[in-house]
N, C-alpha and C positions, 0 to 999 in steps of 0.2 A: 887380327885373328879371323880365320874364315869361319862361316857359320857351323860347319861340321865339327870343328874342334871345340867351339863354344858349346854346342849341344852335347858333345861327349863328356865335357866337364860337368854339366848339370845332370846327366843321366844318373850319377851316383849321389846327387845332392841328398843329404840326410835332413829330414824335418825333425827338429827338436821342439816338441810341442808343449805349449802351455794352454790350458783350457779354463776359460772363465765361464762359470755356470756348469761345473764338471759333473754334477750329480743329478741333473734334471732329466726331463723326458727326452731332450735332444742330446745333451752332453754325454749321458751314459752309453747309448748305443754307438756314438761317434768314437768314444774311447775304446770300446770293445773292438771296433774295426781297425783302429790305429794299432792296437796291440798285435793284430794279425797281419798288418801290412808291412812289406819290406820298405826300409828306408824311413820309418817313422819311430820315434822314441818319445814317450811322454815324460816330460821333465817336471812340470809344475801344474798344480791344480788349485783352483779357487772355488769355494762354495760357502754358503752362509751357515750350514749346519755341520757341526764338528763330527757327529757320529757317522753321517753319510760320507763326509770328506775322508775320514780315516779309513773307512772301508774301501773307498775308491783308491786311496793311496796304496793300500796293500795289493789291490788288483793290478795297478799300473806300475808299481815300483818307482813312484815319483819321488824326486828329491825334495820338492817344496810342497807343503800343504798349508794353505792360508785362506783367511776370509777377506783379505785385502787384495783386490784385483790388480792394483798397481805393482805389487810385488811380483806377480806373474809377468807383467809386461816388461819390467826392468831386470828380470833374471838374466844374467849374462849368457847362459847356455841356451836360452829359448830363442829360436829364430822364426817361429810360426805360431801365431796365436789364434785360437778359436774363441769367438765371442758368441756364447749361446745363452745369454741372459734375456730377461724381458726386454721388449722393444725400446722402452724409454731409457734403458741403461746402455744402449749400444754406442751412441755418438761419442761420449767422453772416452770410453775405452778404446774405440777405433782410432780416434785422433791421437791418443797417447801411444798406441801401437805404431802409428805412422812416424811420430816423433822419435820413437825408439828404434826405428828401422826394422820392424818386424813384418814379415809376410803374414797374410790374414785370411781367415775364413770367418765371415760375419753372417749370422743367421738372418733370414728375411722375416718381416720387412726390416730393411737395414736401419731405418730411423723412425722417428715419430712424424716426420714431415719431409717434403721434398728438399727443403733448404738444408736440413741436416744431411740428407742422402747425397746431395750434390757436393757439399763440402767434403764429405768423406771420400767420394770418388775422385774429385779434383786433387785432393791432397795425395792420395795413393798414386794417381796418374803422374803427378809432377815429381814424386819421390822415386819413381821407377821400381816400386815394390809390387810383388805379386799379390793378387787378391781374388777371392772366390766367394760367390754367393750361391748357396745350394738350392737352386730351382730344380729339384730332382725329377720333376715330371718330364723334362727333356730326355731323360734316360729310361723312361718307362716304355717297355717294348711295344705295347699297343700304339702308343703315340709316335714312336719311331717309325712304325709301319705306316701309320696315318700320314706322316710327312712324305714317305716314299710315294704313296698314292697321289698326294697333292702334286708332287714334283713330276709325276708321270704325265700330267695334263689331262687325265681322264675326266676331271671335274670341271674343266674350263676355268673361267674367272670366278673365284668365290665371292659372292655378293651378300651372303647372309650366314650368320652363325648363331646357334643356340647351344648354350653350355650350362650344364647342371653340375654343381659340385657340392654334394651333401656329405657331411662328416658328422653323423648323429652321435651325440653323447648320451650315456644312460640317463634315464629319468631322474635318478637319485644321486647322480655324481655331484660331489661338493664343488663349491666355487674354487677357482684358482686365479693366479694373476691375469690370465687371459680374459677374465670377466671384469677386470678392473680398468676403467678408462684412464686412470693415472699411470698405468704401466703398458697397456696395449695400444698400439698405434691407431687402429680403427676396428677392433673386433674381427669378425669374420671377413669383412671387406679386405683387411690387410693380411689376415692369417691365410685362409685358403684362397681368397681373391687374388692375392699376389701370385700364387702358383698358377691360377687359371689364366690371368692376363699374360703372364710371361710365356705360358705355353702357346697362346695364340700369337703372340709376337714372334715366337720361334717358328711356329708352323707356317705363318702367312707372311712374315717380313713386313708387317704394317704396325702403325701406331694409332691409338685412338686420338681424336681431336676434341670431342665433347661428349659428356655423359649426363644421364639423368637417372637418379637412383631413389628407390624407396628402401629404407632400412629401419630396423627396430630391434628391441630386445623382447622377444616373444616367448621365451622360456619362462615359466613361473619361478618363484623364489626357490633358491637352492640352499642347502646347508652350508654354513660358514664355519669351517674348521681351522681358520687361520692360514698361516703361510705354509701350505702343503704344495707339493709339486703335482704335475698332471699325472704322473705314474701313480702316485699315492692316491690321488682323487679317483682315478679309474678303479683302483683296488679297494676303495672304501665305500663304493656304492652300496647303499642299503643298510649301513650300520650306524646311523647317526640319530637314533631316537632321542628326542628331547633337545637336540642341539639347535642353536639359533639359526634362523633362515633369513635370507634377503635375496633380492633380485640383483643380477649382474648389471653393470653400468656400461657395457660395451654392446655394439651391434652383434647379435647372433643370427641374424637373417638379413639378406639383402637381395633385391631384384634390380639389376643394373642394365640399362639400355645405353648403347653408344654408337657413334659413327667413327669409322676408320678414316684415315687421311685420303683414301681413294673413293670415299662415299659408300663403301660397304657398311652393313649394319650388323649389330650383334646384340644378343640378350644373354645375360648371365644371372643365374639364380644360385645364391650361396646360402649355406645353412650349417649351423652346429646344433640345431634344435633336435630333440629326440624323435620328432614325428615326421621329419623329412628324410625318408629312407632311401638307400641306394638300391639300384637294380630294377626299379619300377619302369624307368624309361631310359632311353639312350643317354649317356653322359654328354656326348658331344655330337652335334649335327653341323655339317659343313655343306652349304647349298651353293652350287656353282651354276654357270650358264649351260653346262653340258650334262651335269649329273650331281647327285647329292650323296654324301657319305655320312654314315652314322657309326659311332664308336660306343660300344658298351664295355667299359673297363672290367665289369664284374665277370662277364662271360668271355671277354676277349674278342667278341665278334665284330667284324667290320662289315657293314651292310651298304650296298651300293644301289641307288635308285636312279634309273634313267627314264626319260620320257617314253611312255607307251611300251615299257618293258617290265616284266615282273621284277620285283625287288629281290635281290639275291645277297646271300652272305658270301663275300669274296675271299675272306680269310678269317682265321681264328688265331689270335695271338695272345696267349694267357699272360697276365701280369705276374710274373714269377718272382718278383722282388728285384732288388738292385744288386745283390751280392755285396761284396766289400767295396763301398763307395770310395774309400780313400785309396785303396789299391787300384781300382779300375779307372777312376775319374780324377779325383782331387790331386793326388801326388803326381801322376803322369802329366796332367794338364798344366800344373804349376811349374813343373820342370821345363816343359815346352816354353812357357811364358818367360821363365828365367833365362832360357837360351835365346830369347829374342825371336822365337818362331811363332807363326800364326796359330792361334787356337781359338775355338769358338765356345770355350767354357763360359758359363755365366759369371759375371763379376759385378763390381760396385757400380759400373755404368748401367748395367741392366737393373740393378737394385734401384738406382735413381729413376730410370725411365718407368719402372713399375710403380714407384712411389708417387710420381706425378699423377698416374691414373688413380691410385687408391685415394690420394688426397682429394682429387676432383670428385670421385664418387662419394666420399664422406661429406664433402661440402654440399653436394647436391642433396644428399639425404637430409641434411639439416635445413637447407634453404628451400627445398621443394622445386627447384628450377634446374634447367640445363646449366651445366658448368663446363667451362673450357679446361682442357687438359694442358696446363702450362706451369 
């Protein structure tokens, strides 16, 4: 069969979707996009709370509603599974999906350590199944424009990077699983740090070789309302008078220095704390042998600095959102992969490479030493 006929067969491939973690902060918007995307049908949903699950089932018209994730994986009509559970629950579900022959979208970080991440990637690779890891920053318009500037050569050879990724949470937001070291891979290092590191890999085509990190839990004690999801936590800020309080057990701040494989250096500051706010400074600085580029995602401004010339804003590219990510990126890219075509969508291999970095950063935060990315 020639490549064109194979591609034409997969163009109409219908994704019959099962969602594990269907009602959470990630699962709910994914489901809304799938409902509006051609070629996608939601078949089965898994969530731990029945009232939320039943409401989701009515929205989606799903055939199966269950609190047992394996029932989703084994559903005979499901051919594509979304794993949108806490980090520590990914590995077992992903390996079961591979055994059942299901194509996959697994949230990042893909595992709690690089060994898990490698096993997931190798299994999917060897099975010939399609897999996707949603490193969405690759599709953010200001970053797409930044990559074009890099590729133009105007910066020369990039030798230094400064990156600030702040995602401040409200002062009085209750705790969620993301604050629990038993469920979160490495707190902010793995949560937003995985996005940041993947973005730089994608922009520069380089990997880190060694890292040194300082990280801690610097947010004071928060209200503990039990097993609520992030959407609920954000909506319940301010309303917990008299409720018990405790401090989270995951890193919610990190400052990470590292070296790339070509000797370039980088500094990354990550935070979920309330008092590291966005918009004060450029989010990303790229310093090359010919010029430097700054990106402010809040304003969309790209600023160019050349030696002995005035600093100038060379473009303004607002971050207008992603649109329907399943219609624009996930389904088309996976159809390409199923047709055997080249595609640069992020997948489990990228998830593993990123996990190597986040593991090393977390080890360094605990050891106080430089750690090798391996």
